[in-house]
N, C-alpha and C positions, 0 to 999 in steps of 0.2 A: 501494500501499499505505501511506501514511502516511496519507494521508487515511483512509483503512480505518479504521485505531488511531486516529484522534482523533474521531470519529465516534463509534468503540465507545467509546471512554473515557467522553464525555459520557453516552453512553446508560446504561452503568454508575453515573455518578454521579448520574442524576434518579433508577435504579430504586432507588438505595441510601436519595438523600434522601425518593424517594416510600413507602419500605417504614419510616422513621423515622417519618413524618406519619400517627398513629396515624388520628388522626379523617379525612383525606382517603383512608385506608388503607379505611379502615371506610365509607366514602361508598361505596368503588369498591364493596367486595363487596355490601353492603346495601341501596344502590337497585334494582339489575335484579332482589335474591334478592326484594326484597318488592314488586314487579311481577309479578314471575310468580308468587309466591304469592298476590297480588290480584287477577291477575287471573284466576290456573287454581283457587279455593276460593270467594274471598270475594265477587266480582261475576257477579251470575246474573241473565237478564231472569225468569228464567222464574221467577214469583211464587210466594207458598205462604204459607199461616201468616200470612194476614191478619190482626187480630186485629180482631174484628166484636161488636156487640152485636145479641143478639134480643127483642123486645117478642110474644111469646104470649098475644095478649087471647084466645086462643078457648080456652087451659086444656085444650082437646080433647088426645086420645091421636093424633091426626093432626097437632098439631102438632107435639108431641114427636118423632116419625116425620120429619117433613120435617126437624127438628131436625138432629138426626140425622143426613137422608141430604147435606142441605149440608154438614155440617162431616166427613165421610168423603171427599168430593172433595181435602179433606187442599189448598183454595183459601183458606178460613180456617179460624180461630181464635176460639170462641166466648170471650171475657174477660166477658161482663157478660150478666148476666139485666134488664132494666131493663121498671119497671113501666106506663110510658108512652110516648107517639113524642114526646112535649115534650123529658124526658130524653134518653132517646135524641138528640134532634135538637143538646142539650146535651153530649152528651159525644164526640158527632163537633167540634164547635165548641171547645172543649180540647185535641183533639188525642188522647183516650184509645183510640177505636176508630176504623178508618177508613168503617169504615159500617153501618149495624143493618140486620136483618130483623125487618121488621115481618109477622105474625102476623095478620090482622082475626077480629073475633067468629063471621062468618061461613065459616071455613074450609071448614065440612063441607059445608056447601051450593057454597057454590063448587067445590069437589071433584068436586063432584055434577052439578053443571050447566055443569062446562067450564069455568072461568072462572077468571086466574089467580088462585095459592093467597095471593099474600104480596105484598109488594114489597120492593124492595129502597133504601132512605136510603145514597147513598155520599156520599163526597167528593170528588167531581171538581178540585178542586185538581191532585192527583198522575195525570198521563194513562197512565202505566203501571199502580198500581193499580186506578184505575178502568176500566181496558181488562178487566183479569184478573177482577172481580166482572160488568161485562159477562157475558162469556161464563157466568156462573150464568142468567142472565132467560132460557135453553132446557134448561136441568140436566134430563134425561129423567126424568119421575119417574109416568110412565104406568100404573106398578102403585098410585098412590095415586088415580089419575084416572080414573075406571070409564067418563065421561061417551065420546060418540060424539059431532059430532068429537074428538080433543085439541084443545085452547087452542096459537096456536098458541107465546106465549110461556107459562113455568110460571109464574113472578111481573115484575110488572113493575118499572121500575126510575127512582127519580130522582135526578138528579145535580147536588148540590150545587154553590156558589163558582163551577163551571166549566164552563156545562153545554154551549158547544161544544169544549170537551176542545183549545182552542188552548192550545201548548206554550209558549208564550211567559209564559200566566199563570201557572205554574209555575216557568220557567225563570230567569225576571227578579230576583223575592226570592230562589231559591236563590245567582242572583252575586253578590249581597251578600256573601253568605259566603264566597265563592270570591276575591273580591276583597281583601275587607277580611282574609281568610287571606295573602292572597301579600302584601300591599304593606305589612303592620301588623308581621309578623313583618320583611318583610326590612327597612322601615325601622330596627328597634329590635337586631338580634339584631346588627347592627358596631357598635351604638353604643359600648360597651364599650374595644370591639377598635378601635374607632377612633381613642376616646382615648390606647387605651396606643402602636396605631402614627405616633401625629402625637405626643406625648413629652409628652401635656398629663395623663396618667396621674400622672406626681411635680405635677401644677401640683393635682390635684384632691385628694390626698393631706395636701396643706400646707394646706386648707384647712378652716374649722371646717365644713365641709357631713357629714353622719354620712352613711350608708351608705344610709339607706331616703328620706333625702330625695333624694339624689342618686337617685335609681330614678323617685320618683313625678315627681323634675323633668323626668327623660329621658322618659316617655310622655307630660307635659300636652299638648304641642306635634303631634305626632301622632294626639291627640282629635278634632283642628279639623279636620285633616286625613281624618282616617277620614270623621266627620260631614260632611265640602266631598263624597267620593267617591258616600256616600249620597244626598244630594241628589240628583246626576246622577244616577246610577244609577236610582232612584222615578220620577226625574220625566221624564226618558225613556224609561223604561215607560212612564208614563202617559198623556204625549205621545204615541212613535212606535206603541206596542205595545199601548196601552188597558187594559194594567192596570188590575183597580180595586185602589184601597185601603179596604178595608172595615174596617179598626180606624181605634182612635185615633190621631193624631199621635205625639201626649206619649207612645203605645206604645211604636210604631216608632224615638223617638229615647231610650225607658230602655232597649232591647230591647237599640241599640244599641250603646248607652253601657257595655251589661255586656257584649258580646264585642269591642268594641276593646280594653277596661281587658285582660280575659283574652288576648288577642292580641297585645296590647305584653307584657304582665311573659315571656308566654308569648320572647318576642323577647328579655327583657332577661336570663330567664334562659340561653338559646342562647348568648349575648355576653358572659357571664360564662366558655361552657366551651370555642367558638371562639379560638385564640392569633393568625387572621389575619382578615380579611374574606372571604376565598376559602370557608378554612370555615364563616363564618356563613351566605355562599352556599348552602353547601353543604346544611347542620343545616336549612334555612328548606326546602328543597326535597325535604327527605326528611322533613318534617313537614305539608308541601304536599299531594304528592301519596295519602298518604291520606284526608286531608282533603274533596279530591277526589270520592276512591273511595267510601267509607264513611262522608259523614258523609247521604247521602240526596239529596246534585243530580244526580246520574247516571242511581245505581241505586236502589229501595225498600230502605229499613234492612231491612224484612219480608223477600226475595228471601237476604238473605245467612246466613252460618253463625252457630252461638253465638259462635265463638272470635272471628269477625272484629265482633260487637256488640261482644262488650267492649270490644276496641278502640275504634271506633266512640264507645261511648259515655266513653272518656279523652280526647278531644278536643274542644275549646271548639264546632268548624263544627258538628258533630250538633248541641248541643243549641240553636244558634244557627238555624238549620233550621227546626226546630221552631220556636222561637219568632217565626217575622219571618213562616213562610208561615203560622201560626195568625192572628199579629194584622193583616196584609195580605190575607191570602184569605179568614179563616175569618171574621175581626170579634173574635177571642177576645183576650180580654187576660191579662198575666201572670200573676193571679193563680189565674188554672186553669191556667196552667201553671209554679207555683211551682219545681215538681224543680228544670226548667233555669233555669229563673229563678237559682236559689239557686246552683246548681252552678256557671256563671260567675261571681257574685259569689264562692264560696268558692275557686276555682279564683287569679282574680285576687290572692286575699287571702295564696294562700300561695305564687302566684308570685314575689311582692314580698317575703315574704319568704326565699324559698330565695335569691334573686337579690341581698338586702342577705347576709344570710352569705355567700355562697360571694365575693360584690367585700369582704367583709371578708374572707377566707380566701386570695385574691392579696392583698391590702394588706400581709399578713405578713410 
């Protein structure tokens, strides 16, 4: 009986201590709640509303009817109307659209002769997106095609960047974002906490180092670690899995530096909030889960509801996924994807300011 009482006393003590640790208690509640909401509402493999462009060279009534028929499937969402195929290819390379429907000059003759009505130019770097668009290749348009027999395929399809639809081509660049998110945030999330637990915080207070200088000095060593990880992942991706690097290496380097800096500053902000290294790790997991599930690494961004897309836009990993896949797979440059580049740079500056201000507050 005495043993049971001692065990119960310790149990009550642990429960009371847990209730006082608000951050840990919050993680206990929020992590399963967010996982449930993400998998229940945000994660969807049934891809819809893929942004596409239309190049209607026929300028005929049939072309407009075909376009409306394609839009009615709800698989795609026409976001741009372009004049030439070259403009469509540039829009795909820049990541503004995932595909382009080209309707040729002889569209009416093709319908009369039972030939494919047009061609889809598809960004094949994302296998789930390309699989959804390939279904439109045989979409029924029998009321528009008067010839007999009917053509086997309503549209022709040209897959860019990954014609063999190998999943490794899409996964390896995405792994850069996941691994860097995990390691960079984890390393720096415990930076200030570790100084406090080791008793070094008082020493830092007495030095002439300003808060912003300390934040910058904390992240610089980890930048080189992040670049080493990038070299390992891309090197193995090219050597083992045959992933092509179609863009300029300087563009890869610059995009990676932007993301590493943003992730490190996010880790510093976490470090100024957490009071123990355990709390810092818990908060890192809290950021890591949405980064993996909502950034487009595992599930297409277009398949998510609007609320999940808003959350995804706030995550640095989402913008890096677009940048690194655009540069590595599509051979694009950061100038064509300036919105994501600017967002990561702004996030880094804002994160450094918030971390330095919170550190000053802690000193007081």
